[in-house]
C-alpha positions as CSV (number, residue, x, y, z in Angstrom):
1,M,-17.2,-15.6,-0.8
2,D,-15.2,-12.5,0.4
3,E,-11.5,-11.8,-0.4
4,F,-8.9,-12.9,2.2
5,S,-12.0,-14.5,4.2
6,I,-9.1,-16.3,6.1
7,K,-5.6,-14.9,6.3
8,P,-2.5,-14.8,8.4
9,D,-2.5,-12.7,11.6
10,P,1.3,-11.7,12.1
11,T,0.3,-10.0,15.5
12,D,-1.0,-13.4,17.1
13,P,1.7,-13.9,19.9
14,R,1.1,-17.6,19.6
15,L,2.2,-17.5,16.0
16,V,5.2,-15.2,16.2
17,R,7.8,-14.1,18.9
18,R,10.6,-11.8,19.3
19,V,14.0,-12.9,20.1
20,S,17.4,-11.2,20.7
21,G,20.4,-11.6,18.7
22,I,23.7,-9.9,17.4
23,D,23.8,-8.5,14.0
24,H,26.6,-8.3,11.3
25,T,28.2,-5.2,13.1
26,G,28.2,-6.8,16.5
27,A,25.3,-4.8,17.9
28,M,22.3,-6.2,19.8
29,T,19.1,-6.5,17.7
30,E,15.8,-8.1,18.1
31,I,13.8,-9.8,15.4
32,S,10.5,-11.7,14.8
33,V,10.6,-15.5,14.1
34,P,7.6,-17.7,13.5
35,M,6.6,-20.3,16.2
36,E,7.1,-24.1,15.7
37,R,5.4,-26.8,17.8
38,P,4.6,-30.4,17.4
39,L,1.0,-31.5,16.7
40,T,0.3,-35.3,17.0
41,L,-2.5,-36.5,14.9
42,F,-4.8,-39.4,15.6
43,L,-7.5,-40.9,13.3
44,N,-9.9,-42.5,15.7
45,G,-7.8,-44.4,18.0
46,Q,-4.7,-44.8,16.0
47,E,-1.7,-42.5,16.1
48,I,-0.8,-41.3,12.6
49,V,1.9,-38.7,12.6
50,T,3.5,-35.9,14.7
51,M,3.8,-32.7,12.5
52,M,5.7,-29.5,13.1
53,T,3.5,-26.6,12.6
54,I,2.8,-23.1,13.6
55,G,-0.2,-24.4,15.5
56,D,-3.1,-22.4,13.9
57,F,-6.2,-24.1,12.3
58,P,-5.3,-27.6,13.8
59,D,-8.7,-28.9,12.7
60,Y,-8.2,-28.0,8.9
61,L,-4.5,-29.3,9.0
62,A,-5.6,-32.7,10.6
63,V,-8.4,-33.3,7.9
64,G,-6.3,-31.9,5.1
65,Y,-3.4,-34.2,5.9
66,L,-5.8,-37.3,6.2
67,L,-7.3,-36.4,2.8
68,N,-4.1,-35.9,1.1
69,Q,-2.5,-39.0,2.5
70,N,-5.5,-41.1,1.2
71,M,-6.7,-42.0,4.8
72,L,-9.9,-39.9,4.8
73,F,-12.3,-40.2,1.9
74,A,-14.8,-37.7,0.1
75,D,-17.6,-39.5,1.3
76,D,-16.3,-40.0,4.9
77,A,-18.5,-38.6,7.8
78,I,-16.5,-36.9,10.7
79,R,-18.0,-37.4,14.0
80,A,-15.9,-35.0,15.9
81,I,-12.5,-33.2,15.8
82,D,-11.1,-32.9,19.2
83,Y,-8.0,-30.5,19.6
84,E,-6.2,-30.6,23.0
85,E,-3.9,-27.7,23.0
86,D,-2.2,-28.4,26.3
87,I,-0.8,-31.8,25.0
88,D,-0.6,-30.7,21.3
89,T,-2.8,-33.4,20.1
90,V,-5.8,-33.5,17.5
91,V,-8.0,-36.4,17.1
92,V,-10.3,-36.9,14.2
93,R,-13.1,-39.3,14.7
94,T,-15.0,-40.9,11.7
95,K,-18.1,-43.1,11.3
96,R,-16.2,-45.5,9.2
97,R,-13.7,-47.8,11.3
98,T,-10.0,-47.2,10.2
99,N,-6.9,-49.0,10.6
100,Y,-3.7,-48.0,8.7
101,E,-1.2,-50.0,10.4
102,A,0.2,-51.6,7.3
103,K,0.3,-48.2,5.6
104,L,2.1,-46.5,8.2
105,R,5.0,-48.7,7.8
106,K,5.4,-47.7,4.2
107,K,6.3,-44.0,3.8
108,T,8.6,-41.6,2.3
109,L,10.1,-38.3,3.5
110,T,9.4,-35.3,1.0
111,S,12.0,-32.8,0.2
112,G,11.8,-29.3,1.3
113,C,11.7,-27.3,4.5
114,A,9.9,-28.9,7.4
115,Q,10.0,-32.3,5.8
116,G,6.6,-34.0,5.2
117,T,5.7,-37.5,4.6
118,V,3.9,-39.3,1.7
119,F,2.7,-42.7,1.8
120,G,3.4,-45.3,-1.1
121,D,-0.3,-45.5,-2.4
122,M,-0.6,-41.9,-2.9
123,M,-0.2,-42.1,-6.8
124,D,-3.1,-44.7,-6.8
125,K,-5.4,-41.8,-6.0
126,L,-4.6,-39.9,-8.9
127,E,-5.6,-42.8,-11.5
128,G,-8.8,-41.6,-13.2
129,V,-8.9,-38.0,-11.8
130,E,-10.3,-35.6,-14.6
131,L,-9.2,-32.0,-14.3
132,D,-11.6,-29.4,-15.6
133,R,-10.3,-29.0,-19.2
134,D,-12.4,-25.9,-19.6
135,A,-10.9,-24.0,-16.8
136,I,-8.8,-20.8,-17.6
137,V,-6.5,-18.4,-16.2
138,R,-6.1,-14.9,-17.5
139,T,-2.7,-13.4,-17.0
140,S,-4.5,-10.3,-15.8
141,W,-5.7,-12.5,-12.8
142,L,-2.0,-13.6,-12.4
143,Y,-0.9,-10.1,-12.0
144,A,-3.7,-9.0,-9.7
145,L,-3.4,-12.2,-7.5
146,S,0.5,-11.4,-6.9
147,R,0.0,-7.9,-6.1
148,K,-2.7,-8.6,-3.7
149,I,-1.1,-11.6,-1.9
150,N,2.3,-9.9,-1.7
151,A,0.7,-6.7,-0.2
152,Q,-1.2,-8.7,2.4
153,P,0.1,-8.5,6.0
154,S,1.5,-11.9,6.8
155,I,3.7,-13.9,9.0
156,Y,6.4,-13.9,6.1
157,L,6.6,-10.3,6.0
158,E,6.9,-10.0,9.8
159,A,9.2,-12.9,10.4
160,G,10.2,-14.9,7.2
161,A,11.0,-18.6,7.5
162,I,7.5,-19.5,6.4
163,H,5.6,-20.6,3.4
164,G,2.2,-19.5,2.1
165,C,-0.7,-21.0,0.1
166,V,-3.8,-19.3,-1.3
167,L,-7.0,-20.6,-2.6
168,C,-8.1,-18.3,-5.3
169,H,-11.2,-17.6,-7.7
170,E,-10.2,-15.6,-10.9
171,D,-8.4,-12.5,-9.4
172,T,-9.8,-12.9,-5.7
173,P,-7.6,-14.6,-3.0
174,L,-10.1,-16.5,-0.8
175,V,-8.2,-18.4,1.8
176,Y,-4.5,-17.6,2.7
177,M,-2.7,-20.0,5.0
178,E,1.0,-20.0,6.1
179,D,3.1,-22.7,7.9
180,V,6.8,-23.6,8.3
181,G,6.4,-26.3,5.7
182,R,4.5,-25.8,2.4
183,H,2.7,-29.3,2.8
184,N,1.2,-28.1,5.9
185,A,-0.2,-24.9,4.3
186,V,-1.6,-26.9,1.4
187,D,-3.1,-29.5,3.9
188,K,-4.9,-26.6,5.7
189,I,-6.5,-25.5,2.5
190,A,-7.6,-29.1,1.8
191,G,-9.1,-29.5,5.1
192,Y,-10.9,-26.1,4.9
193,M,-12.3,-27.0,1.5
194,F,-13.7,-30.5,3.0
195,L,-15.0,-29.2,6.1
196,E,-16.7,-26.1,4.6
197,R,-17.9,-28.1,1.5
198,M,-16.2,-25.7,-0.9
199,P,-16.2,-27.3,-4.5
200,P,-12.9,-27.1,-6.5
201,Q,-14.7,-25.7,-9.7
202,G,-13.3,-22.4,-10.6
203,K,-10.5,-22.4,-8.1
204,M,-6.8,-21.8,-8.7
205,F,-4.1,-22.7,-6.1
206,Y,-1.2,-20.2,-5.3
207,T,2.0,-21.1,-3.5
208,T,5.1,-19.3,-2.4
209,G,7.0,-22.7,-2.4
210,R,8.7,-25.0,-4.9
211,L,6.6,-26.7,-7.4
212,T,7.6,-30.3,-6.5
213,S,5.9,-33.7,-7.4
214,E,4.3,-33.4,-3.7
215,M,2.7,-30.1,-4.6
216,V,1.3,-31.2,-7.9
217,I,0.1,-34.6,-6.3
218,K,-1.9,-32.6,-3.7
219,C,-3.4,-30.0,-6.2
220,V,-4.6,-32.9,-8.5
221,Q,-6.1,-34.6,-5.4
222,M,-8.1,-31.4,-4.5
223,R,-9.5,-31.4,-8.4
224,I,-7.8,-28.0,-8.6
225,P,-6.6,-27.6,-12.3
226,I,-4.4,-24.5,-11.9
227,L,-1.3,-24.4,-9.8
228,I,1.0,-21.1,-9.5
229,S,4.0,-20.5,-7.6
230,R,6.5,-17.6,-7.1
231,S,9.2,-20.1,-6.9
232,G,10.6,-22.7,-9.3
233,F,9.9,-26.4,-10.5
234,T,11.4,-29.8,-9.9
235,A,11.8,-32.2,-13.1
236,S,9.4,-34.6,-11.5
237,G,6.8,-31.9,-10.6
238,V,6.9,-30.7,-14.4
239,E,6.6,-34.3,-15.5
240,L,3.7,-35.2,-13.2
241,A,1.8,-32.0,-14.2
242,G,2.0,-32.9,-17.8
243,Q,0.8,-36.6,-17.1
244,T,-2.2,-35.3,-14.9
245,G,-3.1,-32.2,-17.2
246,L,-2.5,-29.8,-14.6
247,T,-1.6,-26.3,-15.7
248,L,1.7,-25.4,-14.0
249,I,3.0,-21.8,-13.7
250,G,6.1,-20.8,-11.9
251,R,8.6,-18.1,-11.1
252,A,5.5,-15.6,-11.1
253,R,6.8,-12.4,-9.7
254,G,6.2,-8.8,-10.9
255,N,5.2,-9.0,-14.5
256,R,7.0,-12.4,-15.2
257,F,6.0,-16.1,-15.0
258,V,6.9,-19.3,-16.9
259,I,4.4,-21.9,-18.0
260,V,5.7,-25.4,-18.0
261,A,2.5,-27.5,-18.5
262,G,-1.1,-26.9,-19.5
263,A,-0.4,-23.6,-21.5
264,E,-3.8,-24.1,-23.3
265,R,-5.6,-22.9,-20.2
266,V,-3.7,-19.5,-20.1
267,V,-5.5,-16.5,-21.7
268,H,-2.9,-13.7,-22.4
269,D,-5.1,-10.8,-21.9
270,A,-2.7,-8.4,-20.2
271,D,0.5,-6.5,-21.5
272,P,3.2,-7.2,-19.1
273,R,5.0,-3.9,-20.1
274,T,2.1,-2.2,-18.2
275,V,2.6,-4.3,-14.9
276,P,5.0,-2.6,-12.3
277,E,7.9,-4.4,-10.8
278,E,7.5,-5.6,-7.2
279,S,8.3,-3.6,-4.1
280,S,11.5,-4.5,-2.5
281,R,9.3,-4.7,0.7
282,V,7.4,-7.8,-0.6
283,Q,10.0,-9.6,-2.6
284,R,10.7,-12.9,-1.2
285,K,14.1,-14.7,-0.7
286,A,13.6,-16.8,-4.0
287,S,15.1,-15.5,-7.2
288,F,15.4,-16.8,-10.8
289,A,18.9,-17.9,-10.2
290,E,18.2,-19.6,-6.7
291,D,14.8,-21.1,-6.4
292,V,14.4,-22.1,-2.9
293,G,11.6,-23.5,-1.0
């Protein structure tokens, strides 16, 4: 698979728009901002959720959301995905008959920007999940991925106020998704893997957002054993990574990173002293003193 076979398009007027404002000196200015629009998801004839999203890849987002909420299974056959842009609606139709009325009454708001939802039985899906114990991540790959991803034109670099997630193989970024909520970006990748029949073997997951319990759960659900972030951790995310056997690497910027779980998978094959610091152009707002997501 080619490097960045899917990547953000900061020039797409459906995703970014220009707005006028007044800067700190009182002068008129114009800036780019990401779009945000509702998308209502139906599974067969049942309304599931309305998400706030930038609006690209609604098919991947819908399928990934259903997978990560345990409403769609690995062996499900999808008959059709119908997206109606004029009414902001996507309908996923399966051969299996579905009814999640009881489940929809039990949900929890997740932390972070553009809040997502998780349902009470998500942890049940993690029982018995076996992550690849033989998977490795070389530190040379970490440095290369950070450099490539941060230099890639993106909505973040154009407009900010957005999160990115990247599916990677060794030092190659494969699929780069962005959205106003990190949960949406990860769901798009989950949906891509399902619809394109891409196996998790040999894959790593890179995100710009905080490593929360939700991010760990979704990564484990996708059977990806290595999760990397530019940002920091929550205590529950660290604890859950340890329980599930996930390798968790955060604060990965320039030549720095911190491993808080699954360190046995990390091969230190690069001298950090030879890795240059990040350019100020690609540095994101998170810092060691203030991890935000």
